[in-house]
TORMI-687783 format. One record per residue (C-alpha): residue number from 1; x, y, z. Coordinates in pm, 1 decimal, always signed. Example, Ala and Ser with C-alpha at 12.3 -4.5 7.8 and 13.67 -1.06 7.14 Angstrom:
// TORMI-687783
+-----+----------+----------+----------+
:  nr :        u :        v :        w :
+-----+----------+----------+----------+
:   1 :  +1230.0 :   -450.0 :   +780.0 :
:   2 :  +1367.0 :   -106.0 :   +714.0 :
+-----+----------+----------+----------+
***
This chain:
// TORMI-687783
+-----+----------+----------+----------+
:  nr :        u :        v :        w :
+-----+----------+----------+----------+
:   1 :   +870.6 :  -5141.4 :   -355.1 :
:   2 :   +688.0 :  -5062.9 :    -31.8 :
:   3 :   +337.7 :  -4916.2 :    -33.5 :
:   4 :   +466.7 :  -4604.3 :   +144.8 :
:   5 :   +738.2 :  -4547.2 :   -115.2 :
:   6 :   +489.2 :  -4608.6 :   -397.6 :
:   7 :   +252.3 :  -4352.7 :   -246.8 :
:   8 :   +539.9 :  -4108.6 :   -206.9 :
:   9 :   +636.0 :  -4141.5 :   -573.8 :
:  10 :   +276.9 :  -4077.6 :   -680.3 :
:  11 :   +253.1 :  -3776.7 :   -450.0 :
:  12 :   +586.7 :  -3643.1 :   -575.7 :
:  13 :   +483.7 :  -3677.8 :   -938.7 :
:  14 :   +164.6 :  -3487.2 :   -880.3 :
:  15 :   +354.4 :  -3228.2 :   -680.4 :
:  16 :   +566.8 :  -3132.9 :   -981.9 :
:  17 :   +272.7 :  -2947.4 :  -1139.6 :
:  18 :   +155.9 :  -2786.5 :   -817.7 :
:  19 :   +271.9 :  -2512.6 :   -579.2 :
:  20 :   +413.6 :  -2786.9 :   -352.3 :
:  21 :   +677.7 :  -3058.5 :   -386.6 :
:  22 :   +651.0 :  -3365.4 :   -163.6 :
:  23 :   +937.4 :  -3490.4 :    +49.7 :
:  24 :   +987.5 :  -3844.6 :   +176.8 :
:  25 :   +766.0 :  -3949.7 :   +472.2 :
:  26 :   +922.9 :  -3975.0 :   +819.5 :
:  27 :   +819.4 :  -4274.7 :  +1029.4 :
:  28 :   +705.5 :  -4193.7 :  +1383.3 :
:  29 :   +828.7 :  -4475.1 :  +1610.9 :
:  30 :   +574.0 :  -4697.5 :  +1780.1 :
:  31 :   +338.6 :  -4816.4 :  +1508.0 :
:  32 :     +6.1 :  -4712.8 :  +1360.8 :
:  33 :   -243.3 :  -4466.6 :  +1508.0 :
:  34 :   -448.3 :  -4172.0 :  +1379.1 :
:  35 :   -353.6 :  -3806.7 :  +1436.2 :
:  36 :   -554.4 :  -3495.6 :  +1514.8 :
:  37 :   -437.5 :  -3131.5 :  +1535.0 :
:  38 :    -80.1 :  -3026.8 :  +1456.7 :
:  39 :   +115.3 :  -2716.1 :  +1551.8 :
:  40 :   +464.3 :  -2570.2 :  +1518.2 :
:  41 :   +694.1 :  -2423.7 :  +1783.0 :
:  42 :   +870.2 :  -2174.8 :  +1555.0 :
:  43 :  +1133.0 :  -2052.0 :  +1801.5 :
:  44 :  +1240.9 :  -2397.4 :  +1918.4 :
:  45 :  +1204.0 :  -2554.7 :  +1571.3 :
:  46 :   +959.1 :  -2828.6 :  +1666.5 :
:  47 :   +672.7 :  -2987.5 :  +1475.7 :
:  48 :   +404.1 :  -3114.4 :  +1715.8 :
:  49 :   +126.6 :  -3358.9 :  +1625.4 :
:  50 :   -145.0 :  -3477.1 :  +1864.3 :
:  51 :   -174.3 :  -3855.7 :  +1837.8 :
:  52 :   -495.5 :  -3959.5 :  +2017.7 :
:  53 :   -499.6 :  -4312.7 :  +1879.9 :
:  54 :   -161.3 :  -4365.6 :  +2043.3 :
:  55 :   -237.4 :  -4174.6 :  +2367.3 :
:  56 :    +43.3 :  -3930.1 :  +2310.7 :
:  57 :   +191.7 :  -3683.2 :  +2067.2 :
:  58 :   +467.9 :  -3687.9 :  +1807.9 :
:  59 :   +756.7 :  -3440.2 :  +1812.9 :
:  60 :   +993.4 :  -3370.3 :  +1524.3 :
:  61 :  +1304.4 :  -3167.2 :  +1609.1 :
:  62 :  +1377.6 :  -2973.5 :  +1290.7 :
:  63 :  +1731.1 :  -2893.0 :  +1406.8 :
:  64 :  +1838.5 :  -3255.3 :  +1452.3 :
:  65 :  +1586.2 :  -3428.4 :  +1228.2 :
:  66 :  +1497.3 :  -3664.9 :  +1512.8 :
:  67 :  +1137.9 :  -3770.5 :  +1574.6 :
:  68 :   +991.5 :  -3921.0 :  +1889.9 :
:  69 :   +661.7 :  -4018.1 :  +2045.0 :
:  70 :   +577.8 :  -3874.6 :  +2387.8 :
:  71 :   +342.8 :  -4104.2 :  +2577.9 :
:  72 :    +66.3 :  -3951.4 :  +2790.8 :
:  73 :   -316.9 :  -3950.7 :  +2784.4 :
:  74 :   -507.5 :  -3931.9 :  +2456.5 :
:  75 :   -485.3 :  -3576.8 :  +2317.8 :
:  76 :   -650.3 :  -3400.1 :  +2023.7 :
:  77 :   -498.2 :  -3050.7 :  +2045.3 :
:  78 :   -147.3 :  -2926.6 :  +2116.7 :
:  79 :    +22.7 :  -2586.9 :  +2156.3 :
:  80 :   +360.7 :  -2454.8 :  +2272.4 :
:  81 :   +482.7 :  -2183.0 :  +2503.5 :
:  82 :   +804.5 :  -2123.2 :  +2309.8 :
:  83 :   +967.4 :  -1886.8 :  +2559.8 :
:  84 :   +876.8 :  -2097.7 :  +2860.5 :
:  85 :   +972.5 :  -2418.1 :  +2676.7 :
:  86 :   +646.3 :  -2589.7 :  +2758.7 :
:  87 :   +401.6 :  -2788.7 :  +2548.8 :
:  88 :    +34.1 :  -2823.3 :  +2642.4 :
:  89 :   -205.6 :  -3087.2 :  +2509.6 :
:  90 :   -560.0 :  -3205.0 :  +2584.6 :
:  91 :   -812.5 :  -3446.1 :  +2439.1 :
:  92 :  -1037.8 :  -3746.7 :  +2505.4 :
:  93 :   -826.2 :  -3834.9 :  +2808.4 :
:  94 :  -1021.8 :  -3556.1 :  +2989.6 :
:  95 :   -689.7 :  -3411.0 :  +3103.5 :
:  96 :   -477.3 :  -3110.8 :  +3012.1 :
:  97 :   -110.1 :  -3208.4 :  +3031.6 :
:  98 :   +201.9 :  -2991.5 :  +3041.9 :
:  99 :   +546.6 :  -3108.3 :  +2926.6 :
: 100 :   +894.4 :  -2958.8 :  +2941.6 :
: 101 :   +998.8 :  -2932.6 :  +2574.6 :
: 102 :  +1370.2 :  -2976.2 :  +2655.6 :
: 103 :  +1340.9 :  -3302.0 :  +2854.5 :
: 104 :   +989.9 :  -3418.0 :  +2751.3 :
: 105 :   +910.8 :  -3488.8 :  +3114.6 :
: 106 :   +553.3 :  -3421.9 :  +3224.9 :
: 107 :   +551.1 :  -3124.3 :  +3459.3 :
: 108 :   +180.8 :  -3094.5 :  +3535.1 :
: 109 :   -176.3 :  -3194.5 :  +3457.3 :
: 110 :   -528.7 :  -3062.3 :  +3506.5 :
: 111 :   -839.3 :  -3280.9 :  +3519.2 :
: 112 :  -1111.1 :  -3151.9 :  +3285.4 :
: 113 :  -1484.7 :  -3214.3 :  +3316.4 :
: 114 :  -1491.9 :  -3343.3 :  +2959.4 :
: 115 :  -1271.2 :  -3415.2 :  +2658.4 :
: 116 :  -1059.7 :  -3131.7 :  +2520.7 :
: 117 :  -1014.1 :  -3059.6 :  +2152.7 :
: 118 :   -834.4 :  -2749.5 :  +2022.3 :
: 119 :   -561.0 :  -2603.9 :  +2248.0 :
: 120 :   -412.0 :  -2256.7 :  +2194.6 :
: 121 :   -147.3 :  -2077.6 :  +2401.0 :
: 122 :   -152.9 :  -1696.7 :  +2398.3 :
: 123 :   +199.9 :  -1567.8 :  +2462.7 :
: 124 :    +89.7 :  -1203.6 :  +2484.7 :
: 125 :   -159.8 :  -1268.4 :  +2764.0 :
: 126 :    +15.0 :  -1568.9 :  +2913.9 :
: 127 :   -308.6 :  -1767.6 :  +2900.3 :
: 128 :   -419.1 :  -2100.7 :  +2759.6 :
: 129 :   -749.4 :  -2176.2 :  +2586.0 :
: 130 :   -898.2 :  -2526.4 :  +2554.8 :
: 131 :  -1235.9 :  -2604.9 :  +2401.9 :
: 132 :  -1457.4 :  -2892.2 :  +2512.9 :
: 133 :  -1488.0 :  -3146.5 :  +2230.9 :
: 134 :  -1857.5 :  -3165.7 :  +2132.0 :
: 135 :  -1944.3 :  -2979.6 :  +2454.5 :
: 136 :  -2047.9 :  -2621.6 :  +2534.9 :
: 137 :  -1742.4 :  -2487.9 :  +2715.5 :
: 138 :  -1425.7 :  -2295.8 :  +2633.7 :
: 139 :  -1187.2 :  -2331.0 :  +2928.0 :
: 140 :   -954.1 :  -2039.4 :  +3003.1 :
: 141 :   -652.5 :  -2177.8 :  +3190.7 :
: 142 :   -364.6 :  -2022.0 :  +3381.7 :
: 143 :    -73.8 :  -2226.8 :  +3239.2 :
: 144 :   +157.7 :  -2160.6 :  +3535.3 :
: 145 :    -77.0 :  -2295.3 :  +3799.9 :
: 146 :   -271.1 :  -2519.6 :  +3559.4 :
: 147 :   -596.6 :  -2391.2 :  +3701.4 :
: 148 :   -917.4 :  -2286.4 :  +3526.1 :
: 149 :   -966.7 :  -1908.7 :  +3531.8 :
: 150 :  -1309.6 :  -1919.3 :  +3369.2 :
: 151 :  -1537.3 :  -2152.5 :  +3177.4 :
: 152 :  -1692.5 :  -1960.8 :  +2886.2 :
: 153 :  -2028.0 :  -2093.6 :  +2764.3 :
: 154 :  -2031.8 :  -2145.7 :  +2386.4 :
: 155 :  -2257.5 :  -2333.3 :  +2146.5 :
: 156 :  -2232.1 :  -2709.8 :  +2132.1 :
: 157 :  -1964.3 :  -2892.8 :  +1931.9 :
: 158 :  -1670.1 :  -2653.4 :  +1892.2 :
: 159 :  -1391.8 :  -2733.2 :  +1649.5 :
: 160 :  -1079.6 :  -2527.2 :  +1573.3 :
: 161 :  -1021.0 :  -2182.6 :  +1721.5 :
: 162 :   -770.1 :  -1903.8 :  +1658.0 :
: 163 :   -650.6 :  -1608.1 :  +1866.0 :
: 164 :   -641.0 :  -1251.9 :  +1730.3 :
: 165 :   -463.6 :  -1030.0 :  +1985.1 :
: 166 :   -489.0 :   -719.8 :  +1768.2 :
: 167 :   -868.1 :   -738.4 :  +1774.1 :
: 168 :   -878.8 :   -887.6 :  +2124.3 :
: 169 :  -1074.4 :  -1188.9 :  +2003.6 :
: 170 :  -1093.5 :  -1564.1 :  +1983.7 :
: 171 :  -1266.2 :  -1702.4 :  +1674.1 :
: 172 :  -1430.3 :  -2038.1 :  +1752.0 :
: 173 :  -1576.1 :  -2263.7 :  +1481.3 :
: 174 :  -1905.0 :  -2426.5 :  +1590.1 :
: 175 :  -2018.7 :  -2721.5 :  +1379.4 :
: 176 :  -2366.2 :  -2766.2 :  +1533.6 :
: 177 :  -2479.2 :  -2417.4 :  +1426.6 :
: 178 :  -2263.6 :  -2372.4 :  +1113.1 :
: 179 :  -2116.4 :  -2056.8 :  +1260.1 :
: 180 :  -1816.4 :  -1884.2 :  +1414.1 :
: 181 :  -1855.5 :  -1746.7 :  +1765.3 :
: 182 :  -1645.4 :  -1447.2 :  +1869.3 :
: 183 :  -1513.1 :  -1441.6 :  +2226.9 :
: 184 :  -1384.4 :  -1115.8 :  +2375.8 :
: 185 :  -1059.4 :  -1185.9 :  +2564.4 :
: 186 :  -1115.9 :   -912.6 :  +2823.3 :
: 187 :  -1471.5 :   -996.0 :  +2926.7 :
: 188 :  -1430.3 :  -1366.5 :  +2842.3 :
: 189 :  -1777.5 :  -1374.3 :  +2693.1 :
: 190 :  -1925.5 :  -1444.2 :  +2350.4 :
: 191 :  -1989.2 :  -1107.6 :  +2186.2 :
: 192 :  -2091.5 :  -1209.2 :  +1833.9 :
: 193 :  -2186.7 :  -1501.4 :  +1612.1 :
: 194 :  -2124.4 :  -1516.5 :  +1237.9 :
: 195 :  -2324.8 :  -1743.6 :  +1010.3 :
: 196 :  -2137.7 :  -1905.8 :   +722.6 :
: 197 :  -2382.8 :  -1913.7 :   +431.6 :
: 198 :  -2371.4 :  -2242.9 :   +239.5 :
: 199 :  -2083.0 :  -2380.4 :   +446.4 :
: 200 :  -2182.3 :  -2677.0 :   +662.5 :
: 201 :  -2005.8 :  -2833.5 :   +962.1 :
: 202 :  -1717.1 :  -2586.7 :  +1000.6 :
: 203 :  -1400.5 :  -2754.0 :  +1126.2 :
: 204 :  -1085.4 :  -2581.0 :  +1002.1 :
: 205 :  -1025.3 :  -2213.9 :  +1083.0 :
: 206 :   -729.4 :  -1981.3 :  +1018.3 :
: 207 :   -664.6 :  -1606.9 :  +1037.4 :
: 208 :   -469.0 :  -1344.6 :   +845.3 :
: 209 :   -442.2 :  -1086.4 :  +1122.9 :
: 210 :   -272.3 :   -820.3 :   +912.2 :
: 211 :   -509.3 :   -851.8 :   +618.2 :
: 212 :   -808.3 :   -887.7 :   +850.4 :
: 213 :   -947.2 :  -1214.8 :   +717.4 :
: 214 :  -1088.5 :  -1526.6 :   +882.2 :
: 215 :  -1090.4 :  -1847.4 :   +675.5 :
: 216 :  -1333.5 :  -2128.4 :   +762.3 :
: 217 :  -1352.4 :  -2468.4 :   +591.4 :
: 218 :  -1658.7 :  -2693.4 :   +606.2 :
: 219 :  -1701.0 :  -3067.4 :   +571.3 :
: 220 :  -1921.9 :  -3006.1 :   +266.5 :
: 221 :  -1633.1 :  -2869.8 :    +58.9 :
: 222 :  -1688.4 :  -2498.0 :   +107.7 :
: 223 :  -1437.5 :  -2234.8 :   +216.2 :
: 224 :  -1570.8 :  -1903.2 :   +344.1 :
: 225 :  -1359.0 :  -1588.7 :   +373.3 :
: 226 :  -1484.8 :  -1347.3 :   +639.8 :
: 227 :  -1395.9 :   -991.6 :   +728.2 :
: 228 :  -1224.0 :  -1027.3 :  +1067.3 :
: 229 :  -1387.9 :   -715.0 :  +1208.9 :
: 230 :  -1748.4 :   -743.0 :  +1094.1 :
: 231 :  -1784.5 :  -1111.7 :  +1008.0 :
: 232 :  -1916.1 :  -1023.7 :   +663.6 :
: 233 :  -1879.3 :  -1303.3 :   +407.6 :
: 234 :  -1639.3 :  -1175.0 :   +140.6 :
: 235 :  -1623.1 :  -1488.6 :    -74.6 :
: 236 :  -1711.9 :  -1858.4 :    -84.0 :
: 237 :  -1500.5 :  -2115.7 :   -268.4 :
: 238 :  -1538.4 :  -2481.9 :   -358.2 :
: 239 :  -1254.7 :  -2683.1 :   -199.7 :
: 240 :  -1185.7 :  -3043.9 :   -108.6 :
: 241 :  -1459.1 :  -3185.3 :   +119.9 :
: 242 :  -1413.7 :  -3364.7 :   +452.8 :
: 243 :  -1137.3 :  -3134.0 :   +572.7 :
: 244 :  -1059.7 :  -3091.4 :   +941.8 :
: 245 :   -759.5 :  -2874.4 :  +1027.5 :
: 246 :   -639.5 :  -2605.1 :   +784.2 :
: 247 :   -318.1 :  -2400.3 :   +794.4 :
: 248 :   -227.3 :  -2051.3 :   +675.3 :
: 249 :   +111.5 :  -1909.9 :   +572.3 :
: 250 :    +81.8 :  -1532.8 :   +617.8 :
: 251 :   +416.6 :  -1474.9 :   +443.1 :
: 252 :   +314.6 :  -1641.0 :   +116.9 :
: 253 :    -56.0 :  -1569.5 :   +178.5 :
: 254 :   -141.1 :  -1931.5 :   +110.9 :
: 255 :   -402.1 :  -2147.8 :   +277.7 :
: 256 :   -366.5 :  -2528.0 :   +292.9 :
: 257 :   -668.6 :  -2758.7 :   +319.9 :
: 258 :   -632.7 :  -3139.6 :   +338.9 :
: 259 :   -929.5 :  -3367.6 :   +274.3 :
: 260 :  -1044.4 :  -3657.0 :    +52.9 :
: 261 :   -687.2 :  -3762.9 :    -30.6 :
: 262 :   -569.2 :  -3426.4 :   -156.2 :
: 263 :   -426.3 :  -3103.9 :    -17.4 :
: 264 :   -567.0 :  -2788.0 :   -176.7 :
: 265 :   -355.8 :  -2473.1 :   -199.9 :
: 266 :   -544.6 :  -2141.2 :   -195.8 :
: 267 :   -375.5 :  -1812.7 :   -284.1 :
: 268 :   -512.6 :  -1518.0 :    -89.5 :
: 269 :   -503.9 :  -1145.2 :   -163.6 :
: 270 :   -683.9 :   -845.4 :    -18.6 :
: 271 :   -969.0 :   -887.0 :   -264.4 :
: 272 :   -972.5 :  -1252.4 :   -364.7 :
: 273 :   -894.3 :  -1613.6 :   -282.2 :
: 274 :   -853.7 :  -1889.2 :   -540.0 :
: 275 :   -740.6 :  -2251.5 :   -556.7 :
: 276 :   -406.2 :  -2256.7 :   -740.3 :
: 277 :   -332.1 :  -2628.8 :   -720.2 :
: 278 :   -335.2 :  -2942.7 :   -510.4 :
: 279 :   -125.4 :  -3246.4 :   -424.0 :
: 280 :   -230.7 :  -3597.3 :   -334.8 :
: 281 :   -208.1 :  -3700.7 :    +29.2 :
: 282 :   -270.4 :  -4045.6 :   +181.9 :
: 283 :   -619.7 :  -4157.2 :   +273.8 :
: 284 :   -735.5 :  -4025.6 :   +610.3 :
: 285 :   -486.4 :  -3738.2 :   +620.1 :
: 286 :   -662.5 :  -3437.9 :   +779.2 :
: 287 :   -391.4 :  -3279.7 :   +998.0 :
: 288 :   -173.3 :  -2993.8 :   +874.1 :
: 289 :    +52.8 :  -2713.2 :   +991.4 :
: 290 :   +295.4 :  -2475.8 :   +819.5 :
: 291 :   +637.6 :  -2353.8 :   +926.6 :
: 292 :   +634.7 :  -1977.2 :   +859.6 :
: 293 :  +1014.8 :  -1960.7 :   +863.8 :
: 294 :  +1075.1 :  -2202.9 :   +575.4 :
: 295 :   +718.8 :  -2207.1 :   +430.3 :
: 296 :   +728.4 :  -2587.1 :   +458.6 :
: 297 :   +388.5 :  -2756.4 :   +491.7 :
: 298 :   +361.4 :  -3055.9 :   +725.2 :
: 299 :    +94.9 :  -3328.4 :   +743.4 :
: 300 :    +51.5 :  -3634.5 :   +965.6 :
: 301 :   -116.5 :  -3963.1 :   +880.0 :
: 302 :   -121.1 :  -4335.2 :   +953.9 :
: 303 :   -160.8 :  -4656.5 :   +757.4 :
: 304 :   -219.8 :  -5012.2 :   +877.1 :
: 305 :   +127.9 :  -5052.7 :  +1024.8 :
: 306 :   +300.0 :  -4717.0 :  +1082.0 :
: 307 :   +247.3 :  -4346.2 :  +1157.7 :
: 308 :   +413.1 :  -4072.7 :   +952.8 :
: 309 :   +500.0 :  -3706.0 :   +934.0 :
: 310 :   +549.2 :  -3569.0 :   +585.3 :
: 311 :   +656.1 :  -3231.6 :   +448.7 :
: 312 :   +594.1 :  -3037.8 :   +128.7 :
: 313 :   +829.3 :  -2767.9 :     +6.0 :
: 314 :   +666.3 :  -2453.8 :   -131.4 :
: 315 :   +750.5 :  -2330.8 :   -478.6 :
+-----+----------+----------+----------+
***
């Protein structure tokens, strides 16, 4: 029995008493290499996973079940323009790249003055946002011309960010100051900064735009729930430590946090948030996204010989 299959059976067994059931891992062709941020192109049914250790990104076509590796520069963050059928990625290669998501040919690139990290495309505004990994800049990019519209000065060492069009804001996690900075999308300036109490080194961030909640996960095993308008801390929970990316399913109102070889599931309501279970994930797994159409949770990870995408079905 292979080590991957053994791990899968353990994960599956644990999943039977949790809100998630594990499915068999999918091998990404090309060998081993660590992942960073993941994302989903809902309209075109694609799972995207930045693969900096392989200088590319993995793509799973949910319609065909086929998976491929797209070679480019090293990238940490990835996001899709579903309507325009483009995928944008940036990372330690100091380059923002643009790919056609029907042919997977590179259609453009933009040299950056430093490494990128999180990448988010805003379909409503037709703009792209890229933060400078461990730097002090949030780049606002015109995705059609691949040119920088403005460089917004933020605190050092940004991590994940989320867009909230209803409140006209970007929420940016800042690990050096244990805070979230709020960027106004009209003025393209920082308008507020929210401290996170006992949470240290914020990395993962997610938003319930309808409920008006911002969720932030810290490396020290704390989850903070903030009011999306005022930044007031509404609750603080103990969760798995050493998390990086987190993912939120607004339909089920569930938050997913991978770290320290397990994936915590948090149930959210207007007045509370609580851990309702967890499943085991392989060592080093810290990338996650959720498909809001099927409520399937996806993670990416690597071992000594291969790279994998793996899904969990929600109960």
